VOMIRO-525742 format. One record per atom (N, C-alpha, C): x, y, z; residue in three letters. Coordinates in pm, whole numbers, plus 50000, padded with zeros to 5 digits. Example, Ala and Ser with C-alpha at 12.3 -4.5 7.8 and 13.67 -1.06 7.14 Angstrom:
2
513194943150780ALA/512304955050780ALA/513204967050780ALA/512854977550708SER/513674989450714SER/512905000350787SER/
***
This chain:
339
108461057209329MET/107771052309208MET/107641037409206MET/106461032809173CYS/106261018509165CYS/106471013109020CYS/107201002609009CYS/107430996008878CYS/107260981208889CYS/107010975508780CYS/106810960608777CYS/107860953808694CYS/108360941908741ILE/109380934708673ILE/108850920208653ILE/108930916608526ARG/108510903008489ARG/109620892708495ARG/109340880908520GLY/110450870308510GLY/109800857008494GLY/110600847608454ALA/110210833608431ALA/111430824708429ALA/111210811808459ILE/112330802108459ILE/111680788408445ILE/112330779608375THR/111960765708371THR/112720758008469THR/112180747108525ILE/112840737908621ILE/113060724108562ILE/113980717208624GLU/114350704108567GLU/113420692808623GLU/113040693608745GLU/112180683308802GLU/111280689208906GLU/110160682008935ASN/109100686509020ASN/109430681709168ASN/110490688309230THR/110860685309364THR/110930698409442THR/110840697809572LYS/111000709509657LYS/112280717209630LYS/113340709609637GLU/114650715809625GLU/114810722509488GLU/114330716609381CYS/114500721909250CYS/113580734709227CYS/112340733309280ILE/111490745209280ILE/112060757009355ILE/112490754409474TRP/113000766309552TRP/114330772109499TRP/115230762209459SER/116560768309411SER/116390776109287SER/115510771509193ASN/115320778709074ASN/114570792109088ASN/113600791709182THR/112880804409215THR/113800814709277THR/114700810009365GLU/115670818609423GLU/116590824009326GLU/117010816309230LEU/117880820809120LEU/117240831609037LEU/115910829509004MET/115240839108920MET/115060853109003MET/114680851909129LEU/114530864009209LEU/115860871209232LEU/116900863309258SER/118190869609279SER/118690877509155SER/118410872809036GLU/118790878908918GLU/117970891308891GLU/116770890808932ILE/115890903308923ILE/116380913509015ILE/116700910209133ILE/117270919109232ILE/118590925109187ILE/119480916509142LYS/120830920709104LYS/120840929608981LYS/120070925108876ARG/120070933008752ARG/119470946508760ARG/118540948008856ASN/117850960608879ASN/118310969109004ASN/119430964609058SER/120080971109174SER/119030973909283SER/118330963309330LEU/117370963909423LEU/117840957709561LEU/117130961309664SER/117290953909790SER/115960947409827SER/116050938809931ALA/114790931409973ALA/113700942110019ALA/114140953010073GLU/113240963210126GLU/112490970810013GLU/113060970509888ASP/112410976909776ASP/111200969309723ASP/111030956109756ILE/110020947809703ILE/108700950309776ILE/107640954209699ILE/106320956709756ILE/105460944509751ILE/105420937709636SER/104550925809624SER/105190916609521SER/104780904109535VAL/105290893509444VAL/104120883809411VAL/103880881809283VAL/102870872909233VAL/103510861609155VAL/103320849909201PHE/103870838109137PHE/102750830209064PHE/103100825008941THR/102250813408888THR/103110802208846THR/102570790408852ALA/103360778608813ALA/102500770308728ALA/103080763508625THR/102350755308538THR/101880741908623THR/100830735208577ARG/100180725208657ARG/100980713208681ARG/102170711208614ASP/103050700508639ASP/103980703608755ASP/103800714908819ILE/104660718208933ILE/103760718509058ILE/103890708909152ASP/102990708309264ASP/103680702509390ASP/105000701909385ALA/105720696109495ALA/105950706009606ALA/105890718709576ALA/106130729009674ALA/105580742909619ALA/105400752309710TYR/105080765809670TYR/106340773509628TYR/106490779309518PRO/107660787409485PRO/107910797809584PRO/106810803409641ALA/106950814309738ALA/107750812609855ALA/108040799309894VAL/108780796310009VAL/110280802109989VAL/110680803109860ALA/112020808409834ALA/112190822609888ALA/111010830209896LEU/111070844209949LEU/111600844110092LEU/111090835210171ARG/111460834910309ARG/112940830710328ARG/113330821110245LYS/114700817310247LYS/115660829010212LYS/115230838710131MET/115950850310091MET/115870861810183MET/114990860310292GLY/114790870910390GLY/113860881110343GLY/112940877910242ILE/111980887810190ILE/110690884210262ILE/110350890610373THR/109200886810453THR/108150897710461THR/108360909810416GLU/107490920310426GLU/106560922810305GLU/106940917010189ALA/106190919110068ALA/104890911410059ALA/103910917510005SER/102620910609980SER/102820899409883SER/102080888209899LEU/102390876309822LEU/101130869509773LEU/101150865609646ILE/100190856809587ILE/100860845609509ILE/100360833709524CYS/100930822109451CYS/099720813709388CYS/099790812609257MET/098660805709188MET/099190795509087MET/098250786609050GLN/098550776508950GLN/097910780308816GLN/098710779308712GLU/098130783808582GLU/097150774008521GLU/096270779208446MET/095410769208372MET/096260762608262MET/095780751108220TYR/096520743408115TYR/096150748807980TYR/097140751307900VAL/096880755707762VAL/097720746207677VAL/097070739807580LYS/097710729907491LYS/098900736007420LYS/100020729007425GLY/101210734407356GLY/102000744907433GLY/101580748407555SER/102310758807634SER/103610753407690SER/104370762207740LEU/105690758307802LEU/105410750207926LEU/106180739207943GLU/105970730808065GLU/107000733808171GLU/106750729508297MET/107640731008407MET/108190745208414MET/107290754508416CYS/107670769008418CYS/107080776708533CYS/107920783808600ILE/107520793208711ILE/107590807508658ILE/106530815608673ARG/106560830008633ARG/106350838008756ARG/106770850408745VAL/106710859408860VAL/106490874208807VAL/105700881708886MET/105550896508863MET/105970902708993MET/106940911008996VAL/107470917209115VAL/107180932209108VAL/106560937209210THR/106300952609213THR/107280958009310THR/107980968509265VAL/109100974209348VAL/108910989109359VAL/109610993909463ASN/109661008709485ASN/111081013109442ASN/111141022009337THR/112461025809280THR/112371039309223THR/113561045009209ASP/113671058309148ASP/113721057408992ASP/113861045108937LYS/113951043208796LYS/112581044008729LYS/112591046008602ALA/111291046108525ALA/110961031008487ALA/109741028208454GLN/109381015108414GLN/110131009708293GLN/110451018908194ARG/111171015008074ARG/112531009708107ARG/113101013808229ASP/114461009508263ASP/114550997008342ASP/113410991208369MET/113430978908445MET/113900967508354MET/114720958108412GLU/115240946908338GLU/114500934408374GLU/113730929208281HIS/112970916608305HIS/113880904608289HIS/113660893808354VAL/114540882408367VAL/113850869908317VAL/114290863808211TYR/113780851408158TYR/114950841108144TYR/114880830708230LEU/116130822108240LEU/115750808108184LEU/116820801108141LYS/116750787508092LYS/115750786307981LYS/114840776707979GLY/113930774807867GLY/112890786307854GLY/112730793907961ALA/111750805107956ALA/112150816507867ALA/113350816107812VAL/113730827907726VAL/112850828207600VAL/112210817107562VAL/111410816807439VAL/110090824407463VAL/109740826707586LEU/108500834307610LEU/108590848607569LEU/109700855207603ARG/109820869607563ARG/111230871807504ARG/111510867407387PRO/112830869907333PRO/113070884907304PRO/111980891907290ASP/112110907207268ASP/112730913907398ASP/112360908207515LEU/112960914907636LEU/114310908607668LEU/114490895807644VAL/115770889207672VAL/116910894807595VAL/116620898607469ASN/117640902807379ASN/117820917407375ASN/117290924907471LYS/117390938907480LYS/118840943807491LYS/119280953307417LYS/120660958307415LYS/120730971007496LYS/121870972807562THR/122170984807634THR/122710995207534THR/122261007107536GLU/122701017607444GLU/124121022007484GLU/125051013307448ALA/126491015907478ALA/127351010007370ALA/128511017007353VAL/129651012207268VAL/130721007407355VAL/131060995207346ALA/132150989007418ALA/133380987807336ALA/134480994007381ILE/135760993507296ILE/136830987207389ILE/137320974807346ASP/138400968107416ASP/139610967507331ASP/140730963607401GLY/141970962607329GLY/143140964107427GLY/144360960807369PRO/145540961607460PRO/146050975907473PRO/146980977707563ALA/147520991007591ALA/148060997807468ALA/147761010407444GLY/148271018207332GLY/147641015307201GLY/146551008607197SER/145811005507066SER/145021016907020SER/144891027507102GLY/144101039407055GLY/142691039907117GLY/142411031107212LYS/141011030307272LYS/140611043407329LYS/141371048807420SER/140891061207485SER/140741073207397SER/141701075207308THR/141661086107210THR/140411085407127THR/140221074007062VAL/139111073006973VAL/137781072007047VAL/137731066607163ALA/136501066207246ALA/136041079707280ALA/136901089507306LYS/136571103207336LYS/135911109407220LYS/136501107207095LEU/135971113506972LEU/134631107406936LEU/134511094206963ILE/133141088206931ILE/132091093507023ILE/132501094707150ALA/131511099407255ALA/131011113307215ALA/131971121807174LYS/131641136207139LYS/130781136707017LYS/131101127906913GLU/130341127806796GLU/128891123106818GLU/128711113406910LEU/127381107806935LEU/126611115307043LEU/127271123407117GLY/126681129807232GLY/126491120607347GLY/127431110307357TYR/127411100307465TYR/128371105207570TYR/128291097907690ILE/129331100007793ILE/130491091107766ILE/131661096707781TYR/132911088007771TYR/133251082307900TYR/133531069307916ALA/133851063008043ALA/135171055908020ALA/136211061308078ASP/137561055308068ASP/137671046308200ASP/137511032908175THR/137591023408294THR/138991021908333THR/139971022908246GLY/141411021508283GLY/141761031808387GLY/141231043908372ALA/141511054608462ALA/141021051208605ALA/139971043708617MET/139491039308751MET/140531030408820MET/141001020208742TYR/142081011108795TYR/143341019208833TYR/143681029108743ARG/144801037108771ARG/144691045108901ARG/143461049308925ALA/143241057009050ALA/143481048709172ALA/143071035309165VAL/143291026009275VAL/144831024609297VAL/145501022409178GLY/146941020909183GLY/147641033009240GLY/147171044509206LEU/147811057709254LEU/147561058109404LEU/146431054209450TYR/146201054609604TYR/147251044709665TYR/147441033409612CYS/148401023509667CYS/149871029809669CYS/150201036109560ILE/151561042509549ILE/151701053809655ILE/150681062009660ASN/150791073609753ASN/150831069509903ASN/150201057909934ASN/150141053010072ASN/151051041410101ASN/152031039810013ASN/153061029510034ASN/152471015510054ASN/151481011609966ILE/150870999509981ILE/151370990509862ILE/151740978709886ASN/152230969709776ASN/151080966109691ASN/151050972009571TYR/149860969409482TYR/149820955709418TYR/150910947809440ALA/150900934309393ALA/150440924709506ALA/150120930109616ASP/149690922009735ASP/148190922709745ASP/147490912409701ASN/146020912109696ASN/145380915709826ASN/145840910309936ASN/145240912310069ASN/145520926710114ASN/146650931610086ALA/146970945410130ALA/146100955310058ALA/145930953609917VAL/145030962309852VAL/143590961209889VAL/143060949309900GLU/141680947409935GLU/141390953610078GLU/142340953410167SER/142140958610300SER/141900973510307SER/142310981010200VAL/142160995510204VAL/141071000710108VAL/140380991210045LEU/139380995909947LEU/138261004510006LEU/138031001610141GLY/137051010310204GLY/137431025310225GLY/138761027010203ASN/139281040710217ASN/139361048310080ASN/138931040709971ILE/139101046709839ILE/137701050609783ILE/137531063309752ASP/136341067909687ASP/136691073609545ASP/136091067409447ILE/136351071609313ILE/135031077109249ILE/135141089009193SER/133931094809126SER/134401100608998SER/133381102108909LEU/133611108008770LEU/132781120308753LEU/133351129308672GLU/132521140608623GLU/132701140708472GLU/131621144908410HIS/131561144908262HIS/131121158808212HIS/131821163508109SER/131501175808052SER/131821175107904SER/130921178307818ASP/131111178007664ASP/131811165407630ASP/131321153407680GLY/131811140907639GLY/133151136907704GLY/133771145307780MET/135021142707847MET/134881139007991MET/135791131008039GLN/135731125708173GLN/136841130808260GLN/136541134708382LYS/137521137708485LYS/137291127508594LYS/138431123408655ILE/138341112508757ILE/138921118708888ILE/138201116008998TYR/138481120809122TYR/138801109709222TYR/139891111009295LEU/140291100909397LEU/140201107609530LEU/139171103309611ASN/138951109309742ASN/138871124109727ASN/138131128609632GLY/137911143709615GLY/138891151409533GLY/140061145509503GLN/141171151809431GLN/141051148309280GLN/141191157909200ASP/141261156109050ASP/142591149909020ASP/142541137108967VAL/143801129808939VAL/143851125608788VAL/143051132908707THR/142921129608569THR/144321129308499THR/145181138808526GLU/146511139008461GLU/147561130908538GLU/147451130908663ILE/148501124408751ILE/148551109608722ILE/147491103408690ILE/147481088708670ILE/148081084208535ILE/148591093508451ARG/149031089408321ARG/150561086308312ARG/151201083208425THR/152581079208423THR/152731064908414THR/153951060508360PRO/154261046608341PRO/154081038708475PRO/154521043708589GLU/154461037408711GLU/153031034308752GLU/152211044708737VAL/150731042308767VAL/150091032408668VAL/150511032408546ALA/149981022408446ALA/150341008808492ALA/151531006108538ASP/151910993508586ASP/151120989508704ASP/150830998208799SER/150090995508917SER/148630992108884SER/148100998708780ALA/146760996708734ALA/146630981708682ALA/147600977308611SER/147510963108557SER/147500953408672SER/148270956408777LYS/148330946608891LYS/147020947108969LYS/146500958809003VAL/145280959309091VAL/144060954509010VAL/144130955508877ALA/142990951208791ALA/142760935808800ALA/143770928408847ALA/143690914108858ALA/143180909509000ALA/142900919309087ILE/142450916509224ILE/140950916509230ILE/140410905209284GLY/139000903209288GLY/138170914509349GLY/138610919009466GLY/137880929709536GLY/137890942209456GLY/138950945609396VAL/139050958209308VAL/138080956809195VAL/138060946109128ARG/137260944709010ARG/135760944809051ARG/135440938509157GLU/134060938609205GLU/133570953309228GLU/134380961009298MET/133980974409328MET/133870983609199MET/134830982209110LEU/134800990808995LEU/133910986508885LEU/133740973108865VAL/132750967908765VAL/131360972508807VAL/131080971908934ALA/129720976008975ALA/129420990608934ALA/130480999008958LEU/130371012808918LEU/130211014408764LEU/130981006608692GLN/130971007808546GLN/129601002508496GLN/129090991708545LYS/127810986308502LYS/126680996408522LYS/126691002908644ARG/125701012808677ARG/125831024508581ARG/127001029108557LEU/127181040208459LEU/126631036808325LEU/126941024608273ALA/126501020508137ALA/124991019208127ALA/124421014008238HIS/123001011908227HIS/122111023808262HIS/122721034308313GLU/121931046008345GLU/122251057508246GLU/123141055608155ASN/123521065708058ASN/123811059607924ASN/123941067507823LYS/124341063007692LYS/125911066407694LYS/126741055107684VAL/128151057007708VAL/128951050507593VAL/130171055307580VAL/131251049107500VAL/132241045307611VAL/132521032407631MET/133291027907741MET/134511019107689MET/135691021807729ASP/136821014607681ASP/137571007707797ASP/138190996507767GLY/139000989507868GLY/139480976307817GLY/139600966107906ARG/140090953307869ARG/138960942407855ARG/137890943807928ASP/136870933107937ASP/135450939407930ASP/135380951007861ILE/134060957407858ILE/133050949607784ILE/133340945107663GLY/132330937607586GLY/132190923607635GLY/133180918407703THR/133050903707747THR/132470903107893THR/132640913007972ASN/132290911908110ASN/131440923508167ASN/131920935708146VAL/131170947108205VAL/129850949808145VAL/129770951408016ILE/128460953107941ILE/128350943207821ILE/128220931107848PRO/128150921307737PRO/126910923007650PRO/125950932007700ASP/124740934607622ASP/124840948007548ASP/126140953407532ALA/126350965707461ALA/125790964507316ALA/125240974807267ARG/124700974107131ARG/125820972207021ARG/126960978707044VAL/128130977606956VAL/129400974107032VAL/130150964006986LYS/131400960507054LYS/132500961906952LYS/133590968006993ILE/134770970706902ILE/136010964506971ILE/136920958106899TYR/138180954406958TYR/139300960906872TYR/140010969506933LEU/141150976506861LEU/142460969606892LEU/143300968506788ASP/144650961906806ASP/145600970006729ASP/146910968006752ALA/147970974506677ALA/149240966406714ALA/150310967406627ASN/151550960106665ASN/152240967806778ASN/153180961006847VAL/153800966406968VAL/154530979406938VAL/155400979606826ASN/156160991806792ASN/155221004106771ASN/154191002306703GLU/153241012906675GLU/152631018206805GLU/152301009506890ARG/151691013707018ARG/152731020407115ARG/153991016107102ALA/155071022707184ALA/155281036407131ALA/155231038207002LYS/155431052106939LYS/154251061406994LYS/153091055906993ARG/151931064707036ARG/152131068307183ARG/152541058907265ARG/152731061807408ARG/153811072407429ARG/154881070807352CYS/155971079907363CYS/155601094407321CYS/154781094807216LYS/154281107907169LYS/153431114307279LYS/152581106807340GLU/151701110807445GLU/152481116607564GLU/153591109007606LEU/154381114107712LEU/155121126207677LEU/155601127407555GLU/156401138607505GLU/155531151407511GLU/154301150407468GLU/153371161407468GLU/153131166507607GLU/153251157907713LYS/152991161507846LYS/154321165007922LYS/155381165507839GLY/156611168907905GLY/157281158207997GLY/156861145707982ILE/157371134508063ILE/158461127207985ILE/159581124808059ALA/160671118107996ALA/160381103307972ALA/160931097707863TYR/160601084007823TYR/161781076707752TYR/161781063607752ASN/162701055107685ASN/161931045007592ASN/162091046807461PHE/161231039007370PHE/161401024407393PHE/162551018907410ASP/162781004407422ASP/162050999807554ASP/162161007607654ALA/161601003707783ALA/160071003307775ALA/159571013507704ILE/158121014007690ILE/157611002607604ILE/158310999407497ALA/157920987707413ALA/157930975107492ALA/158940973807572ALA/159050961507662ALA/157920961107764ALA/157600972507819ASP/156490973107913ASP/155160969807857ASP/154980974407731ILE/153730971107660ILE/153600956007628ILE/154680949307582SER/154710935407564SER/154400927807688SER/155040932207793LYS/154880926007924LYS/153420926907973LYS/152820938907953ARG/151510940907997ARG/150490933007912ARG/150770931707779ASP/149920923807691ASP/149820909707752ASP/151010904007776GLU/151100890207825GLU/150320888607959GLU/150520898608047TYR/149840897908179TYR/148340899208160TYR/147840909008083ASP/146420911508067ASP/145690899607994ASP/146380892907907LYS/145760882407837LYS/145700868707917LYS/146530867908014ASN/146630855908093ASN/146200856808232ASN/145740868608278ARG/145320869608416ARG/144100861008439ARG/143970857508564GLU/142830847508597GLU/141540854208590GLU/141340866308632LEU/140030873808634LEU/139810881508504LEU/138740877908425ASN/138420885408311ASN/139570890108223ASN/140310880908167PRO/141460885008088PRO/141020892307960PRO/142000898507895LEU/141800905607768LEU/141480895307661LEU/140310895007606THR/139890886307498THR/139020893707405THR/138760888007289VAL/137930893807182VAL/136530887607203VAL/135490897107219ALA/134170891907238ALA/133710885907098ALA/132910875607110GLU/132490868106982GLU/131790877306882GLU/131090886906928ASP/130370896206835ASP/131060909406820ASP/132280910106851ALA/133060922806839ALA/133520924806696ALA/133590937006652HIS/134260941206528HIS/135700943606555HIS/136610935806492VAL/138050937406519VAL/138710946906416VAL/139430956906469ILE/140060966706384ILE/141490967306414ILE/142450965206319ASP/143840967206336ASP/144220981406296ASP/144600989006394THR/144841003806378THR/146341007206344THR/147170996806326SER/148590999606309SER/148881010006203SER/148131008306093ASP/148431017505972ASP/147271027105954ASP/146571030106057MET/145421038806040MET/145631051906130MET/145111063006077SER/145091075606159SER/143921074206261SER/143901082806360ILE/142781083106452ILE/141531086206383ILE/141491096106291ASP/140291099306218ASP/139771087606135ASP/140661080006079GLU/140261067405998GLU/139631057306090GLU/140271055806211VAL/139651046106311VAL/138271051106349VAL/138201064206383LYS/136981069806426LYS/135881067806322LYS/136171071506193ASP/135231070206088ASP/134721055706069ASP/135711046506080THR/135391032106072THR/134361027806171THR/134671032006297ILE/133731028306406ILE/132341034606396ILE/132341047006357LEU/131051054606338LEU/130241047806227LEU/130871043006128LYS/130161035906016LYS/129571023106070LYS/130271016206152ILE/129811003706212ILE/128561007006304ILE/128731017506391ILE/127621020706482ILE/126351024806402ILE/126521033406305ARG/125441039106227ARG/124811028406142ARG/125621018206107GLY/125091007506014GLY/124200997706093GLY/
***
């Protein structure tokens, strides 16, 4: 299927380097945001305002290795009051996606041209918060209520941690973990709003819920290669489906364009009680003081890790769930969503 993607960017000065670097930035964003490769590009049409004449923007295509696409480069007519120092592009691509799913890219000063496209929101609910704040439980309920897919990102990191444990790999060693990522295949299945997670074909949905695996998940989540692999999977899931996704950096990093962002919190004792109850229901032995200490330790680690730490998104609705039942939390979030 052929689809068209629009883009525009303003540049700082009329020089070859500035023209080419900004054009490459715009095209790179178009390719990245729409999950394309150079081979998917059929044709590219550039226009530039009349104050840009130091170089052809199209030269950036060759620099990026895009040599097979049909190409047109034109200068725009002057219109009084129009945007200055602006390069526009129309890219035709071969893709399995529908035209409505294409993401158009307007950068720098060019965002004023199409604010309706730039401010487009992903049909997703992002729920962030520390361990034991009730994210997963309430996210499942919200997904079922809305008919959305539930995506437990923490389970993905737990699956990586479980692989390390099972294969005697030090999950605190960045190089050791990154060296085996090619051996790890994580996939999800969804049914009635519920998620099952598979590690190399094995259903590990229940196995990953032990304290040891939780600790490993926190460690591997701070490794760049792990985050790159899983965030790409999460982004694709969010942009191809209507999802309720919970984790530590969903609203701030994974889907910052989510239509609704929630940050759940609760005091440490309450979160420890919830975790103990969860383990008790599964027949797993626990020690309350040890679990409370682990939660406090993980809070500190998650909030201070170098890569995408646990923070509150500026546009998130913050809910303290310490004295709330799950149904009360669910109803509060649904009211926000529907409002």
